TORGUTOR-819256 format. One record per residue (C-alpha): residue in three letters; chain; x, y, z. Coordinates in pm, 1 decimal. Layout:
N
ALA A X Y Z
...
This chain:
476
MET A 12739.8 11515.8 10330.7
ASP A 12876.9 11725.1 10620.6
ASN A 13225.9 11857.7 10543.8
SER A 13387.1 11705.9 10855.1
LYS A 13234.3 11365.1 10776.4
ARG A 13354.7 11388.6 10416.5
ASN A 13703.6 11486.1 10533.6
PHE A 13704.7 11199.1 10780.8
LEU A 13615.1 10961.0 10498.1
TYR A 13897.6 11098.8 10282.0
THR A 14147.6 11074.0 10564.9
SER A 14019.9 10731.3 10670.0
LEU A 14055.5 10611.9 10310.4
TYR A 14420.3 10709.5 10316.9
GLN A 14473.2 10562.7 10663.6
ILE A 14314.2 10236.3 10547.7
LEU A 14557.2 10239.5 10256.0
THR A 14846.4 10297.7 10497.2
ILE A 14719.9 9992.2 10684.1
LEU A 14670.8 9772.4 10377.5
ILE A 15007.4 9850.5 10217.3
PRO A 15215.3 9746.2 10521.6
LEU A 14989.4 9441.3 10552.9
ILE A 15100.1 9353.5 10199.7
THR A 15465.1 9462.3 10213.2
THR A 15566.3 9371.4 10570.8
PRO A 15542.0 8991.1 10536.1
TYR A 15728.3 9016.5 10204.4
LEU A 16002.9 9238.2 10349.7
SER A 16035.4 9030.0 10667.9
ARG A 16105.0 8723.0 10455.1
VAL A 16321.6 8892.4 10189.6
LEU A 16526.7 9128.5 10408.6
GLY A 16501.5 8954.7 10746.7
ALA A 16488.7 9096.5 11100.2
GLU A 16851.6 9215.4 11106.8
GLN A 16831.7 9422.0 10785.5
LEU A 16496.0 9567.4 10889.5
GLY A 16658.4 9657.4 11220.9
ARG A 16944.1 9834.9 11036.1
PHE A 16694.5 10034.7 10831.4
SER A 16483.7 10119.7 11136.4
PHE A 16791.3 10245.2 11326.5
SER A 16911.2 10469.5 11039.0
TYR A 16559.2 10592.3 10961.3
SER A 16500.5 10684.0 11326.6
ILE A 16806.6 10911.7 11324.2
ALA A 16701.5 11075.4 10994.1
TYR A 16351.5 11120.6 11136.6
TYR A 16493.6 11327.5 11423.5
PHE A 16650.2 11571.2 11177.6
MET A 16317.3 11587.3 10993.6
MET A 16144.2 11670.9 11321.5
PHE A 16375.7 11964.8 11382.9
ILE A 16299.0 12095.4 11033.7
LYS A 15925.5 12101.1 11101.6
LEU A 15935.6 12173.6 11477.0
GLY A 15571.6 12209.2 11589.4
LEU A 15433.4 12298.1 11245.1
ASP A 15199.9 12001.0 11211.3
ASN A 14997.1 12140.9 11499.7
TYR A 15089.9 12511.2 11502.3
GLY A 15071.0 12560.8 11124.9
ASN A 14745.9 12368.7 11099.0
ARG A 14589.2 12569.1 11381.5
SER A 14715.9 12908.0 11256.6
ILE A 14583.0 12850.3 10904.2
ALA A 14246.4 12732.3 11038.7
TYR A 14204.1 13060.4 11230.5
VAL A 14236.6 13279.8 10915.3
ARG A 14129.4 13050.7 10632.3
ASP A 13827.7 13267.1 10540.9
ASP A 14042.1 13578.5 10482.4
LYS A 14276.1 13534.4 10183.8
ILE A 14492.9 13835.5 10270.5
LYS A 14555.6 13717.9 10626.3
LEU A 14589.4 13360.0 10505.2
SER A 14859.3 13456.8 10254.2
LYS A 15048.5 13660.3 10511.7
ILE A 15041.8 13385.9 10775.5
PHE A 15149.9 13119.9 10525.6
CYS A 15446.0 13324.3 10399.5
GLU A 15559.8 13402.0 10753.7
ILE A 15538.6 13042.4 10872.7
TYR A 15690.1 12888.7 10561.0
LEU A 15988.5 13125.7 10561.8
PHE A 16051.1 13018.0 10919.6
GLN A 16029.0 12652.8 10808.2
PHE A 16265.6 12724.8 10517.0
VAL A 16536.6 12861.5 10748.0
CYS A 16504.1 12564.0 10984.7
ALA A 16516.5 12323.3 10689.9
CYS A 16835.9 12470.5 10545.1
LEU A 17005.7 12455.1 10884.6
PHE A 16916.5 12095.3 10971.1
ILE A 16968.9 11959.8 10619.7
CYS A 17326.4 12091.1 10642.0
LEU A 17368.0 11941.7 10990.3
TYR A 17245.0 11602.2 10870.6
PHE A 17491.7 11614.4 10582.1
TYR A 17776.9 11680.9 10825.8
TYR A 17648.6 11402.6 11051.7
CYS A 17670.2 11159.0 10759.3
ILE A 18028.7 11266.2 10680.4
LEU A 18169.4 11295.5 11033.2
PHE A 17987.7 11035.6 11243.1
THR A 17885.7 10752.7 11013.0
ASN A 18000.4 10575.1 10703.2
ASN A 17667.0 10403.8 10651.6
ILE A 17528.0 10415.5 10297.0
LEU A 17173.8 10400.4 10438.1
ASN A 17225.8 10737.7 10608.8
TYR A 17342.2 10897.1 10283.3
ILE A 17037.9 10763.9 10097.9
LEU A 16809.7 10896.3 10372.4
PHE A 16944.6 11246.5 10297.9
ILE A 16670.4 11257.9 10031.0
TYR A 16412.0 11186.5 10300.7
VAL A 16545.7 11466.9 10522.1
LEU A 16545.1 11702.6 10220.7
SER A 16171.2 11641.0 10174.2
GLY A 16109.2 11833.5 10497.6
LEU A 16196.2 12154.7 10311.6
PHE A 15890.4 12110.2 10087.3
ASP A 15640.1 11976.3 10340.5
ILE A 15340.9 12214.0 10349.9
THR A 15082.0 11953.0 10444.3
TRP A 14999.3 12164.3 10751.0
PHE A 14869.2 12440.6 10521.1
PHE A 14620.6 12219.0 10336.3
TYR A 14512.2 12048.9 10659.6
GLY A 14435.9 12391.2 10806.7
LEU A 14218.5 12465.0 10501.7
GLU A 14056.5 12119.6 10539.3
LYS A 14169.4 12032.4 10183.8
PHE A 14195.1 11665.6 10272.7
LYS A 14094.1 11535.4 9929.9
LEU A 14407.1 11688.8 9775.0
THR A 14652.4 11546.7 10027.8
VAL A 14480.9 11207.7 10032.1
SER A 14488.0 11178.8 9651.1
ARG A 14858.0 11265.3 9649.2
ASN A 14941.1 11014.1 9919.0
ILE A 14742.9 10733.3 9757.6
ILE A 14922.6 10776.0 9424.1
VAL A 15267.3 10781.0 9586.6
LYS A 15189.3 10486.2 9815.8
ILE A 15071.0 10266.4 9529.9
ILE A 15373.3 10345.7 9310.2
SER A 15619.9 10291.1 9596.6
THR A 15456.2 9958.3 9682.4
ILE A 15493.2 9836.7 9325.2
ALA A 15857.2 9951.4 9330.8
ILE A 15923.7 9747.0 9646.9
PHE A 15800.9 9424.0 9486.7
VAL A 15990.7 9493.5 9164.6
LEU A 16324.9 9608.0 9310.1
VAL A 16359.1 9442.6 9653.2
LYS A 16441.0 9075.0 9598.9
ASN A 16700.1 8978.7 9864.1
LYS A 16893.4 9104.1 10170.1
THR A 17135.3 9308.3 9959.2
ASN A 16843.5 9519.9 9832.0
ILE A 16816.4 9708.4 10161.3
TYR A 16963.1 10010.5 9979.4
GLU A 16696.1 9997.3 9707.9
TYR A 16428.0 9976.5 9977.5
THR A 16571.1 10280.0 10157.6
LEU A 16585.9 10473.1 9829.2
ILE A 16220.6 10392.7 9755.4
VAL A 16114.3 10519.3 10099.9
SER A 16321.0 10838.9 10062.5
ILE A 16214.7 10928.8 9707.6
SER A 15849.7 10856.6 9790.7
SER A 15863.4 11110.2 10072.9
LEU A 16019.2 11380.3 9852.1
VAL A 15780.4 11327.0 9559.2
SER A 15482.7 11326.2 9795.1
GLN A 15573.3 11672.5 9926.4
LEU A 15646.9 11820.5 9582.1
MET A 15313.2 11709.3 9434.9
VAL A 15099.6 11960.4 9628.9
TRP A 15300.1 12271.3 9541.3
PRO A 15125.2 12335.7 9205.4
PHE A 14795.7 12370.7 9399.5
LEU A 14932.4 12637.0 9633.3
LYS A 14914.6 12917.1 9374.2
SER A 14533.5 12928.3 9372.2
GLN A 14512.6 12944.8 9751.8
ILE A 14744.3 13234.5 9840.1
ILE A 14900.5 13556.8 9715.7
ILE A 15277.3 13576.5 9762.5
THR A 15324.4 13845.4 10026.5
ARG A 15631.7 14034.6 10142.5
VAL A 15676.5 13986.7 10516.7
SER A 15909.7 14144.7 10770.8
PHE A 16171.2 13968.2 10979.8
LYS A 15978.8 14065.8 11292.5
SER A 15659.7 13900.9 11165.7
ILE A 15852.0 13577.6 11104.3
VAL A 16018.6 13580.4 11446.3
LYS A 15682.4 13600.2 11626.1
HIS A 15613.9 13241.2 11514.5
VAL A 15930.0 13106.2 11678.4
LYS A 15807.5 13090.6 12038.5
PRO A 15467.4 12920.9 11980.6
ASN A 15631.9 12683.2 11732.2
VAL A 15902.0 12585.3 11978.9
ILE A 15642.8 12543.4 12254.5
LEU A 15446.4 12298.5 12039.4
PHE A 15773.2 12130.0 11940.2
ILE A 15842.4 12029.7 12301.3
PRO A 15563.3 11768.1 12301.9
VAL A 15672.4 11650.8 11955.6
ILE A 16019.0 11579.7 12095.8
ALA A 15869.0 11419.7 12405.6
VAL A 15643.4 11191.2 12200.4
SER A 15937.7 11098.9 11980.5
LEU A 16121.8 10973.2 12288.9
TYR A 15878.6 10683.9 12312.7
ASN A 15805.4 10650.0 11940.8
ILE A 16152.6 10687.6 11790.0
MET A 16411.3 10702.6 12069.1
ASP A 16304.9 10360.1 12197.4
LYS A 16420.3 10215.4 11863.7
ILE A 16754.2 10395.3 11884.0
MET A 16796.8 10275.2 12243.7
LEU A 16695.2 9920.8 12153.2
GLY A 16939.0 9921.3 11861.0
SER A 17216.7 10049.5 12089.4
LEU A 17146.1 9852.7 12410.1
SER A 17030.8 9530.6 12245.2
THR A 17064.5 9376.8 11896.0
LYS A 16941.6 9476.7 11550.8
ILE A 16740.3 9150.5 11544.3
GLN A 16549.1 9253.2 11859.5
LEU A 16493.5 9594.9 11701.4
GLY A 16358.7 9418.0 11392.3
TYR A 16106.6 9226.7 11606.9
TYR A 16002.1 9542.8 11789.5
ASP A 15972.8 9752.2 11473.3
SER A 15767.3 9482.8 11299.8
SER A 15530.3 9454.4 11597.7
GLU A 15491.9 9831.3 11618.6
LYS A 15384.2 9841.8 11253.1
VAL A 15077.5 9636.4 11349.5
LEU A 15012.1 9876.8 11636.8
GLN A 14980.9 10146.5 11369.8
ILE A 14666.5 9978.8 11231.5
PRO A 14426.1 10104.0 11503.3
ILE A 14634.4 10419.7 11556.8
ALA A 14598.7 10514.0 11188.1
LEU A 14219.2 10538.6 11206.6
ILE A 14233.0 10721.8 11540.0
THR A 14480.2 10969.5 11391.4
ALA A 14248.3 11023.8 11094.4
LEU A 13976.1 11140.6 11332.2
GLY A 14213.2 11380.5 11509.7
THR A 14356.5 11517.3 11184.3
VAL A 14010.4 11602.5 11053.3
MET A 13864.2 11740.9 11374.8
MET A 14152.8 11962.5 11492.3
PRO A 14107.9 12239.4 11229.0
ARG A 13730.3 12209.6 11271.3
MET A 13758.3 12260.1 11648.9
ALA A 13999.9 12551.4 11598.3
SER A 13751.8 12709.5 11358.0
MET A 13467.0 12653.2 11608.7
ARG A 13672.8 12830.0 11872.4
ALA A 13741.5 13122.3 11636.6
THR A 13366.2 13156.5 11572.7
ALA A 13276.7 13127.4 11944.6
GLN A 13099.3 12790.3 11930.2
LYS A 13238.8 12676.1 12266.3
LYS A 12914.5 12524.2 12395.6
GLN A 12939.7 12232.7 12153.6
ILE A 13280.0 12121.1 12282.4
ASN A 13170.9 11851.3 12530.4
SER A 12925.2 11703.0 12284.8
VAL A 13176.6 11680.0 11999.5
VAL A 13461.6 11550.2 12217.9
GLY A 13231.4 11295.4 12382.7
LYS A 13117.1 11151.5 12049.5
SER A 13474.8 11141.6 11921.3
ILE A 13600.2 10957.4 12231.1
GLU A 13324.3 10697.3 12199.2
PHE A 13410.3 10638.1 11833.9
ALA A 13785.5 10625.4 11904.2
MET A 13737.9 10377.2 12188.9
PHE A 13504.4 10161.6 11978.8
LEU A 13775.7 10130.5 11713.2
SER A 14077.3 10098.0 11942.9
CYS A 13929.3 9842.9 12184.8
GLY A 13793.1 9625.6 11904.8
MET A 14114.5 9625.0 11703.5
ALA A 14356.1 9605.1 11999.4
PHE A 14189.1 9314.9 12178.5
GLY A 14110.2 9149.8 11845.2
LEU A 14473.1 9158.2 11725.2
MET A 14593.3 9036.2 12065.1
GLY A 14350.2 8745.4 12044.2
VAL A 14465.9 8627.2 11700.6
ALA A 14838.8 8700.7 11754.1
LYS A 14938.5 8334.1 11790.4
THR A 14788.1 8254.7 11449.1
PHE A 14859.5 8587.0 11281.5
VAL A 15234.2 8626.9 11353.1
PRO A 15366.0 8300.8 11195.7
TRP A 15132.8 8342.4 10896.6
TYR A 15212.3 8709.8 10846.6
TYR A 15582.8 8743.0 10931.6
GLY A 15705.0 8384.6 10910.4
ASN A 15809.8 8138.2 11181.5
SER A 16131.9 8328.3 11256.3
PHE A 15928.2 8618.2 11402.9
GLU A 15749.4 8422.7 11679.1
ASP A 15897.6 8658.4 11941.0
CYS A 15647.4 8915.6 11810.1
ILE A 15353.1 8724.2 11964.5
MET A 15437.0 8841.3 12317.0
LEU A 15525.6 9190.4 12190.0
PHE A 15174.6 9216.3 12040.8
LYS A 15016.7 9144.4 12378.7
VAL A 15229.1 9406.7 12554.3
LEU A 15216.0 9682.6 12289.8
LEU A 14856.1 9672.7 12165.6
PRO A 14678.9 9782.3 12489.7
SER A 14871.4 10111.2 12460.2
CYS A 14660.2 10218.5 12161.8
ILE A 14348.6 10224.9 12386.0
PHE A 14505.1 10487.7 12613.3
LEU A 14649.8 10664.3 12308.7
ALA A 14302.1 10685.6 12153.0
PHE A 14152.5 10858.1 12457.2
ALA A 14445.5 11100.2 12491.7
ASN A 14454.3 11172.7 12117.5
VAL A 14096.3 11301.4 12115.3
ILE A 14160.6 11528.2 12415.6
ARG A 14481.4 11654.9 12255.9
THR A 14359.7 11719.6 11899.7
GLN A 14006.4 11834.7 11979.9
PHE A 14056.7 12036.0 12295.6
LEU A 14414.5 12105.1 12407.5
ILE A 14560.6 12218.2 12073.0
PRO A 14257.6 12404.9 11925.5
TYR A 14201.5 12583.5 12258.4
GLU A 14573.3 12656.3 12305.1
LYS A 14604.3 12454.8 12627.0
ASP A 14965.8 12400.2 12531.8
LYS A 15102.1 12375.5 12887.2
ILE A 14876.2 12079.8 12968.1
TYR A 14963.7 11914.4 12637.6
ILE A 15336.8 11962.5 12701.1
PHE A 15323.7 11846.5 13063.7
GLY A 15135.0 11531.3 12964.3
VAL A 15372.5 11418.3 12691.8
ILE A 15686.3 11512.2 12888.5
SER A 15557.3 11299.7 13176.4
GLY A 15509.7 11010.3 12934.4
ALA A 15854.4 11061.8 12783.0
LEU A 16026.4 11056.7 13123.3
VAL A 15841.8 10739.4 13221.7
ASN A 15940.0 10580.2 12890.6
LEU A 16308.5 10675.0 12920.0
PHE A 16327.8 10549.1 13278.0
PHE A 16177.6 10209.4 13200.1
ASN A 16372.8 10175.9 12874.2
PHE A 16704.4 10218.2 13057.6
LEU A 16580.9 9984.6 13330.3
LEU A 16425.7 9708.0 13118.1
ILE A 16587.3 9699.8 12770.0
PRO A 16925.7 9558.6 12883.8
LYS A 16752.0 9263.2 13053.6
PHE A 16427.0 9211.7 12861.3
GLN A 16525.4 9363.6 12522.7
ALA A 16224.5 9423.0 12292.1
ILE A 15973.1 9330.7 12564.2
GLY A 16134.6 9592.4 12790.2
ALA A 16090.0 9860.3 12521.3
SER A 15726.9 9751.1 12475.2
ILE A 15656.0 9782.4 12848.2
GLY A 15810.4 10130.6 12844.5
THR A 15584.2 10235.3 12555.1
LEU A 15271.5 10099.9 12727.6
LEU A 15348.4 10277.6 13056.1
ALA A 15422.3 10600.9 12867.8
GLU A 15084.2 10601.6 12690.6
ILE A 14903.5 10524.9 13018.0
THR A 15083.2 10816.7 13184.7
VAL A 14998.9 11064.2 12906.1
CYS A 14633.1 10960.8 12907.4
PHE A 14587.8 10993.4 13284.7
VAL A 14778.9 11321.5 13311.8
GLN A 14588.8 11492.4 13027.6
ALA A 14249.6 11361.8 13142.1
GLY A 14319.2 11461.3 13502.7
LEU A 14419.8 11816.6 13412.1
VAL A 14109.1 11888.5 13200.6
LYS A 13850.8 11717.4 13422.8
ASN A 13709.0 12055.3 13529.7
GLU A 13655.8 12167.1 13169.0
LEU A 13546.3 11842.1 13004.2
ASN A 13307.0 11574.4 13130.6
ILE A 13588.3 11319.3 13170.6
MET A 13399.8 11089.8 13411.5
ILE A 13100.9 11073.5 13176.6
PHE A 13334.4 10996.8 12884.6
CYS A 13498.9 10718.0 13088.1
LYS A 13164.3 10562.0 13181.2
LYS A 13062.2 10555.6 12814.2
THR A 13381.6 10370.8 12717.3
ILE A 13341.0 10089.6 12972.6
LYS A 13121.8 9886.7 12735.7
TYR A 13392.4 9884.0 12469.8
ILE A 13666.9 9774.3 12711.5
ILE A 13457.9 9495.3 12867.5
SER A 13335.9 9376.2 12525.6
GLY A 13695.2 9375.5 12399.2
ILE A 13823.9 9175.0 12697.6
ILE A 13547.6 8914.6 12659.0
MET A 13618.3 8886.5 12284.9
PHE A 13991.9 8842.2 12351.9
THR A 13930.4 8579.1 12621.4
ILE A 13722.2 8371.6 12380.2
ILE A 13914.9 8398.0 12052.1
VAL A 14258.1 8347.8 12210.9
HIS A 14148.0 7991.3 12293.7
ILE A 13990.8 7920.2 11953.9
ASP A 14190.3 7687.4 11731.1
PHE A 14010.8 7504.0 11453.0
ASN A 14318.4 7289.5 11380.5
ILE A 14272.4 7365.5 11012.1
PHE A 14575.1 7301.8 10792.3
ASN A 14513.1 7632.3 10610.9
THR A 14640.4 7901.5 10853.3
PHE A 14471.9 8185.4 10663.5
LEU A 14131.2 8014.8 10688.4
ASN A 14186.8 7955.8 11059.6
LEU A 14275.1 8325.0 11105.7
THR A 13974.1 8439.1 10901.9
LEU A 13736.1 8232.9 11116.8
GLN A 13891.0 8376.3 11433.9
VAL A 13845.2 8732.5 11303.0
ILE A 13482.5 8672.7 11199.2
ILE A 13393.5 8516.2 11534.7
GLY A 13573.0 8798.3 11717.2
CYS A 13377.8 9065.0 11524.6
ILE A 13046.0 8892.3 11594.0
ILE A 13124.9 8867.6 11966.7
TYR A 13245.2 9228.6 11997.1
LEU A 12964.6 9391.2 11798.0
GLY A 12705.1 9159.9 11953.9
LEU A 12810.8 9247.8 12308.8
ILE A 12805.2 9621.7 12234.5
LEU A 12460.4 9594.8 12075.4
LEU A 12336.2 9395.8 12376.5
TRP A 12481.5 9658.0 12611.5
VAL A 12309.2 9941.7 12421.9
LEU A 11972.6 9760.8 12417.8
ILE A 11988.5 9685.1 12791.7
SER A 12089.2 10045.4 12868.4
ARG A 11796.5 10180.1 12665.9
ARG A 11554.8 9938.3 12834.7
LEU A 11678.1 10043.3 13180.2
LEU A 11654.0 10412.3 13084.6
THR A 11298.0 10366.3 12956.0
SER A 11198.9 10178.6 13273.0
SER A 11354.0 10450.9 13489.7
LYS A 11162.4 10724.6 13305.4
THR A 10838.3 10527.1 13337.6
LEU A 10882.4 10482.4 13715.1
THR A 10966.0 10850.9 13755.4
SER A 10653.4 10962.0 13566.0
GLN A 10434.5 10723.0 13770.8
ASN A 10573.6 10854.7 14100.4
GLU A 10497.0 11208.7 13990.7
């Protein structure tokens, strides 16, 4: 099996697990902890996440890319790793101390103190190194083990609303253990190398440049939760956070594709295989749109049945949030492929930064405008408009280098098929007493409609193409 396909399977396996585990734990937690406690956790976690971001800066992209460039030369690989990790170490020490002072001076919340463990895990996060080497089996195996153990711990230790502290501790310890588990495998990959201060400093500028879009993206992934928690209520934040977890289902598989292909595209660039770029990006966009359109329109169609069954009747506000949030993953899918398979590997950092900053500004504007009046729905609209902005800006700025119009034409069949599927299944109600059976039938019918329409579209397109070729040959 081709290495990139095998890596995609490994990463997809983990992403499927990250989908299945929340599908199992979220309905349990929503009933046991309730919207308000989940909102409290989400607010505290969002703040801790910002400190974690400053520890890593742009390493997820910069570190991955830098390692991919030199992975076939162990001497260069060792040198680059030591330089980048020492830079990460300094950042980690600084922001871990700042988070500790934040906990003491600005909050007396026990959740923030517990999340110190989560922030500490950033010191040991070298996932970027193994991703650059395309060692996805190692990171996936680690993550699966930790996810399964933490899930069991949630069901054993979290029994009522007062167990919010136990839940936070499980999340924090899981993150730390997950990072520590890969360190024993580092020894066989590198040789510890003495590096100069100057060689470390040279990584600051490109890291900070790639950190700008990370911050910008966080404004509509994390800051919206902080704003919602501040401008609205923790209950509304609980609804929004719960709805966004379902949005992560299609995003997880899309991210798996980007994670696998980014080091591969960087390596292709390093070995001067530029001619393949449009072909690879085109196939990736088609696959990403197939997944995102099917899952987004499908989840929107079954929302009325899914939400009460999954979260409980007290979360019915999530039904409308589903319908506003889920279309954003379609635009995210398109932009994600351009970003991970062209902009980052080919160091088009200015376009990447401009796109996400544009999205962040749009998100902030509409959050301030809409959250006070429309609460969670206002935050959802801001997120949707942000993803649309990022997609159009990035696609518009690379249209002379990539066949964007051809890519768009190829995705039309997935969007139309998704809309038709949604229009049909949203009106299906078998009036069966068993809600799960009703939901299952809706999903099966939706899959048949979506896949059937795409197959029909492909067959008609092939027939028209064959007829066109026949007419052309006859005229000649």
